[in-house]
N, C-alpha and C positions, 0 to 999 in steps of 0.2 A: 608055373608052379609058384605058390606064394612063399614069401620069405618067412621062415620059421623063427627068425631072430628079431621079432617085433619089440619095440621099446616097452619096458614094463610100466604099468600104471602106478603112479606114486600112491602109497597108502596114506590114510588119514593120520594126522599127528596125534599121538597118544595123550598129549597135554593140551586141553582146550584153551584157546586164547580168546578172552572176551573182547568183543568189539568196543570201540571207543564210546559208542552210544550206550553200551550196557553199564558203564560206570557213571553213577549219578552222584553229584555232590550233595552234601547235607543241605536240608532246607534252611533258608535264611532265618526262619522262625526259631530254629533250634540254636542259632548262634547267640552268644551273650551280647546283650545290648545295654549300654550305659547312657544315661542322660547327662551328658557333660556340657550342655548348652549353657553359656554364661556362668560357668561354675565359679569362677573367681568373683564375679559380681554377686552371685548368690551367697557366697560365704561373707562377702562384705555386707549384704543385707542382713544376714544372721547377726553380725556384730552390731550393726546400726540399731536394729530393733531391740537387742538386749541392752545396749547402752542407753537408749531412750527410756526404757522401762526402769532401769536401775537409777537413772538420774532423777526420775520423778519421785521415787520412794525413799531414796537414801537419806535426805535431810531429816525427814520426820522420824524414820526408824532410828537414826543415829541419836536423835534427841531423846526418844523414849528409852532406848537401851542405856544411855548414859544415866538417866534418872533412876532406872532400876538398880544399876550398879552402885551409884552413890548412896541410894537409900539403904541398900543391903550392907554397905560397908560402914555406914554411920557418918559419912562425910557431909551429907545433906539429906533433907527430906525429899521425897519424890515430887511433891507439889512445888517446893522452892526451886528444885533443879529444873523442872519444866518451865517455870516462870522465867528463870534466869536465861535459859537457852533460847526461848522464844523471844525474849526481849532483845537478846543479842542478834537473833536472826532478823528482826525488824529494823534495828538501828545500824548494825554492821553486818549485813548478810554475807559478805565475802569471807569473814572470819569463821563462819559456820560452813558455808558451801564448799570452801576449798581447804577444809581442815582434815587432819588425819582420820578422825572418827568417821566422817562422812565418806572419805575415800575407802575405808575398810568395808563399809556397808555397800558401797558401789561395787567393790570387788566381789563381795559375797553374792549379791543377787544378780549382778551382771554375769558372773561366772556360771551361776546356776542356769539362767536363761540361755546363755550362749551354749552351754553343754546340750541343752534340749534342742536348740535350734540347729546346731551343727549335726546332731544325730539325725534330725529330720532330713537335712540336706544330703547327708551321706546315704541314707536309706533311699531317697528319691533318685540319687545318682546310680547306685548299684542295682536297683530294681527297675530302672527305667520308668519312674513315676513322674508326674508333673512336679514342677518346682514348688507348687503350693501344698504338696503332700505333707500331712502331719501324721506321725506315728503314735501308736499307743501300745501299752503292754509292759512286760517285765523289763525288757532291755532299756527302754526310756526311763522307767522308774528307777532302775538300779543306777544308771549313769547320772541322772539328776540328783538322786539321793547321795551318791558318793561325792559329787561336787559340792552339794550344799552342806553336808555334814563336815567334810574336810575343811572347807573355807570358813564355816561358822566356828569351828573349834579354834582355828587360827585367830579369827577375829576376837573371840571371847578371851583368849589368853592375853591378847594385847589390851583389850578393854579393861580387864580386871586389874592389870598393872597400872593403867592410866587413871582409873577412877576407883581404885581400891582404898584401903584405910590410910594410905600415905606411907612415908618412909621409903627406903630403897626397895626397888622391885625384887620380888622373890620368884623362883621357878614355880610354875603352876603344878601342883601335885597330880599324880596319875588319877586318883579318885575323882578329882574335878573334871579331868578330861573325859573320863568314862561317863560321868553324870551328864556332861554337856552333850555327848554323843547320844545317850539314851533320850534326852530331851528332844533332840533334833529328829531322831527316828520316830518318836511318837507324833511329832508335828507332820513329818513327811507322810507317814502312814495315814493320818487323818486327812491330809490334803489330796492324796492321789488314790488311795485304795478305798476309803470309806465312801466318798461321794457316788461312785458308780453303783455301789450296793444300796446305799441309803436313798438315792435319788428316786428310783422307781417306787419304793415304798411310800415316800412322801407324795409322789404324783398320784398314786391310787387314792390317797386320802384328801386330795385337794379338789375343790370344785372346778367345773369346766371354765368358768369365767376367770378364776385365778390362774389356771394353767395357761390361759392365753397371754397373761402378762409376765409370768415367770414360771420356769420349770422346777420340778422337784430337785433335779440335779444341780441347778444353779443355787438353790437354797442350801443344799447340802454342801456345795463347794465353799460357801462362806461359814455355815454353821459348824461343820465338823472340825475344821482347824481352830475355830474359836473355842468350841466346847472342850477340846482336848487340853487347852491351857489350864484347866482345873487340875489336871494330873501332871502336866509337864512343868508348870511353874514351881511347885515345891521341889522338884528335881533340880531345876535351875538354881533356886535359892540355896539349896543344900550344897551344890557345887561351888557357889560363890562363898558360902560361909566357911567351907573347908579351906579355901585360900585365905579369906580375910582373918580367920581365927585358927591358926595352925594348932594341931593337937600337941605339938612340942612345947607350946607355951605353958602347958599344965592346967589341970582343973577343967578341961574342956570335955564334957560328956555329951552323949547323943541326946540326952534330955535337954541340955542347954541349947544344942543346935536346933532341935525340934521346936523349942519355945520361940526362938527367933524366926524360924521359917513360918510358924503359925501366925506370928505377929504381922509379918509382911505379906502373907499369902493373898489376902483379898485385894489389896491395893495393887500388888504386883501382877496378879492375874488380870485385873482390869486393864492395866497398862500393856500387858503382853497381848491381850485381845485386840487392843487398839493398833498394835504394830502388825498383827497378823492380817488384818483386813487390807491395808495397802500392799503388804508384801505378797500375799497370795491371791488377792482379789484384783486391785487396781494394777499392780505391776504385771501380773500374768495376762490380764486383758490387753494392756497397752502393747506388751511384747507380741502377743498373738496377732493383733490387728495391724500393727506396723509391718510385721514380717509378711503377712498375707498381702497387703497392698504392694509392697516392694516386689514380692515374688510374682504377682500377677503381671507386673510390668516387664519382668525378665523372662516370663514363660514363652 
């Protein structure tokens, strides 16, 4: 007779337990990857390229800016100021190259180039791009503009005290600061926003042979910042005149200011065009090429 008390068969667990093989880890492609290779050296390359570019353009731009300031304040004519500065540069170059005015221009453009360079390096690091990656767009324009405008306003308030009408330095009035900021915004807009729009239009109207030598965008890169000086120079001169001839002195009307601005408009515009070419043409090109060569070695 069979035993009726056989062991019961265990029932299946009500809670399913997944096997070890069923649990899959996320794909490595979904994990965040940063390009941190030689990051310290890459930041050093950003600084080196910015310093090289700023060193090349600072002496000339400093001399031109000084001549415009002295001409506007009446301390000297633009031509005589240029002659005196270039004579000193040739006979005693150290007194120009290591002077405070040149250091301020070095700070201005070195800071602007360095801001753009470090933004490129930051982007290439966070997005796992090659070290030679160069960004474009609103972020870079905004960062570069903020650095350029802020440093330029600081430079101008020092310059206007050094090369103004003489006497004890006075605080730079708020209207002058605002006019200097407007001047720089016009130049930055013409340097970064206009060329991509104007370049294709110029290319369509250029012959095939000419396009092989130079692109429409390259022409626009030099022409747009130079052309906008026709508008930005009177803004610059008005800001200088508000400092040089305060309204508190009495008898100063907007007609008087406009008369002086119009008198110095042509010669100051020509001088500012001459400073724009090295600043945004030569300086930008040197910064780009030096940085690319250094980054290719570090990639």
